[in-house]
N, C-alpha and C positions, 0 to 999 in steps of 0.2 A: 723543658718546655720548647717545641720546636718555634723558630722564630716565623712571625707572618711575614712573607715577602712583600714589599712595597713596590707598587708597579712605578716604574720610571716613565716619565713623559717625555716624549720628542717632541719639545715645540716646535723645532724647524720644520717638523711634518704638517704643522697647522696652518702653514703658511705656503704662497707658491714658490715654486723655484725661482723665479725671477727676482721676487723679494728678497729670497734667502741668500741669491747671489750678490744682490745689491748691498745687502747687510755685512756680507763677507768683504765686500770690497771697502765698504766705508771703515770695517775694522783694519783692514790693510792700510790704509790710508792713515788712519789714526795711529797706527803702529801697537795696536792693542792685541797680545798674543791670548786670544780665547776662541772658544767656539762660538758658532751662532746661536745654538741650542742655550749657551749659557747666557749670552746677553738676552735672549726674549725671555728665559728663566727669570733673570732680574728685572726684566721690565714687566712682563705680564703679570706674575706672582704678586709683586707689590702694588702693583696698579690695582689687581681685583681686590687683594685684602682692604687698600684704602678705600675704594669704592664700596665695599659691604659696610666696613667700620663708618663710614661718612654718612652712608644712607640710613642707618640703625641709629646712630645718635641724632641726626636731624629730625628723623620722625619721631625719636623720643621727646625732642625739645619742641614739639608741635609745630613742625615747618609744613606739614602734609606729604602725603606719600608721593606725589608727582613732582613736587618741588624739591623735596629730598634726593630722589632719583636724579633729577637734572643738576643740581648742584655737585652730587657725587660723582657724575659722569664728568663734568667740567673738571673737577679737581683731580680725578684720575687721568684725564686728558692732559692736564697741565704737568703731570709728573712724566707721563710719557714724552710730552714736548721738551722737558727738562732734560731727560736723557739723549734725547736727539740732538739738544743745543751743546750738551757737553761732548758728545761726539764731534760736532762740528769745530768746537773749540779746539779739541786734541788736535785734528786735522790742522787747522790753520796755524796751531803752534809749531807742530811738527815740520808744516811747509817753511815758517819762517825762520826756525833754527837751521833747514836745509840751505836755505836761500843766504842764510849768513856764512856758513861754512864751505858753500860750492865755489867762490872765487878762489880762496885759498887752497882747497882740493884740485882745481882745474890747474892751479899755477904750479903745484908741484908734480902734478902729472905732466904738465909740458915740460918741466926741467928733467924729468925722468926719460921723455921721449927723446930729449937732446943726446942722451947717452947711448941711444940705438938699439933700446930694446922695444919690444913689440907694444900696442897700445893697451892691451888687456893687462900685461905684465905692469907696464907704467902705472896705471890706475890700481892695481893691487898694491903696488909699493907706496903709492901715495895714500892709502888707506890707513892712517895713522890713528891710534887709539884715541887721541882728543878729539876726532871727528865724531866718535859715538856711533850712533844708529848707522850713519851714512856709511862707515868703515864696515860695518857688519852687512848691510846691503851689497856694497861692492864686492866684499869676499863671496858672497852668495852667488852674484852674478858671474865671477870667475869660475865658481865650481861647476856652474852649468855649462860653461863655456869648455873647460877642461874635461867636462863629461859627454862631449859631443855635439853641444847645441851651438848654433851657430852666434857670432858675437852680435849681429843686427839683432835677432830675436830676444838675446840675453837684454841687451842694451833698452829695447824698447820696454821688456816687462820691467827692468829697473826704472825706467822714466815713471811708468804708470803706477808705482808705489805711493808716489807725491802727487797732491794735488799742486803742482808748481808748473806755472808757465815758464818760468827762464831755466828749469831743469829740462823741460821737454823741446825747449827751442835748442838749447845746447845740444842734445842728443840727436835732434834733426840734422844739424849742423855737421856734427861728427860722422853721422851716418853718410851723408851726401859726400863729406870729404873722402870717406873710406870707398865709396862707388866710384867716384869720378877723379879720385887723385888729388892731392894736395898737400901742403905744408901742415902737418897735424899739430906739431908742436907750436908752431906761430898762431894756429887757429885756436888752440886752447887758450894760449896766453892772451888773445885778443878777446876771447869770450870773457874770461876772468876781469878782463880792465873794463868792458864793457857793461860788467854786472857790478863792480864797484861804482863806476860813474851813475849807474841807473840807481844804486843805493844811495849815493850823494844827493840826487836830485830829489828822490824822496823824502829824504830829512830836512832839505830847504823848503820844499813845499809844505811839509808839515810844521815847521817853524811859521811859515808866512800865514798859515790857516790857525795859528794859535788863537788869535782874536776872536774867530767864531765859535772854536771851543770853550773859550771862557764864557761867550754869551750864552751858550747853551747850557753850561755848567751851572751858569747864575739863576737862568730861568728855570731850569729843570729841579736844581737842589736848593734853592734858596727862596726864589720869588714864588714859585706856586706854592710850596708849603707854608709860607708865611702868609700869603692871601687866604689859603684855606683856613688856617688857625684864626686869623683877624674874623673872617666870616662865620665860622663856628661860634665865636663867642658874641658876634652880633645876634645871631639866632638865639642864642641861650639867654641875651639880655631882653631881645623883644619877645620872647616866650614868657620869662618873668614877669614883664610889664603886663602882658596880656592876660597872663593869670591873675594878678591885681584887679585887672579891669574888669573882668568877667567874676570876680567874686564880688564885686562892689556891684557891677550891673548883670545879673544873670541872663539877662535878655539879648545882651550885647549893647554896642553903641547904636543911637538912632541913627537913621540915614541924614546925609548933610548935602545942602545943594540939592544935585538932581537924585532924583528919587531911586534911581537905581544904583549909586554910589553909597556903600555902605563898608564902611571898615570892618573887617573881620580877622582873625587870629592868623597867622601863617600855617599852610597846610602841612609845612615839613616839620618835623619835632628835631630837637637838638641830636636825639640819639640816632634818627636816621641820616642827618646829615655827618654826624661823626663816622658812621660806617662808610657813608659815600666819599667822605675824606680820607679814609685810610685806603680805599681801593684806589682812588684816583691819585694818590701821592706815589703810592706802589707803582702804578701803570707808568706814570710820568717820570719818575727818577729812574724806572728800568729803561725807558726809551731812551732818558737822556745819556745815560752810560753806553747804550749803543749808537745813538748819533755822534756822540764825542769821538769814538773809536772809529767809525767811519769817516769823520772828518779828518782825523790825525792821522790814521793809519792805513785807511781805503778798506778795511774789514771790520764790519760791525760786530763780528762772532768775539773779536779780543775784548770787547767791553764786557763780556761776559765775568771777568775777573773782578771788575768794578762795581759790578751790579749790586752786589749784597751791600758793600760799603755805601753807594747811591741811596740804597734803600733804607737803611739804618739812621743815615744823615739826614734824609728828609723827613722821617718821622719823628727825629728828636728835635728838630728845629720846628716841626708842627706841635709838638707838646710842649717846647719853651714859649714858643708865641703864645700858645694859649692861655698858659700858666702867668705869663706876664700881663697880657691883657686883662685876664680874671682878676688879678691882684690889682690891677689899677682901677677897673670897675669897681671892686669891692671899697678899695680906698676912698674913690669918689663918693660913694654911696654913704660910706662911714662919715665923711665930712659933711656931707649935705645935712 
């Protein structure tokens, strides 16, 4: 039986050429060795499946046609946003690793230059295996130089592979020294020294801002879930009290004092407030992890690795507080 050919979809043709180049650039910055078409396939296909499944389930649960589509669209958008944030996290992680290795690499290249060899040869010999992806990119740069490309173009392309201001500044200084002359070995050694000093200053600043980080962690991770847990139990108790009042007085309480002032049951049910609490805690704890990372490291993207932990801990505190307060009220009610 002959096989039916399955048409292959080229997702990169569904977007503009400029957007395709931008995604390719992001993949290079993140160090992800895959094609734009594969990334789009892993983004569009699951997002579409998620949209259709969510829309069907929500409509089946009587959410309404329009509301089901809106919620499904938001969930699919969150999935695409999560893919983008993951890419940004990989870019920042690669940049951080590069800036950690770069002073040692430049120091070794400076020592090699003092032996009298050329700059590209000194950088190639400095590309040791412990430098990982940095060594691979330096070797690729040297292959282009040996293939006939100018050292200036090769180094500029090398600098564009990372979203690192320190690397771009170092490459700019090196190229200016090549054009106008200068002690290249001393220049590389000084750049490496300046980078180490800058990293030490960043660590000192991060230590001084620790108090702000602790405050944000306390407010987002402990205070907010605790307050939502207490408020939720207050609404549960209030709803229970009003249920008893309305059972005894179906017409409600009579107006007291001013004629327009008549006590009435709360408009928010415990179930509605519980759903709101879940969403609020997830949002608050997520932003708390990003703000903490921005304060301590200067990059909010690095807080993505703590985001799941913050969300889980915040929800656990909410459940624990609710359980403790509920048990306390039940004990008081039993004692009464």
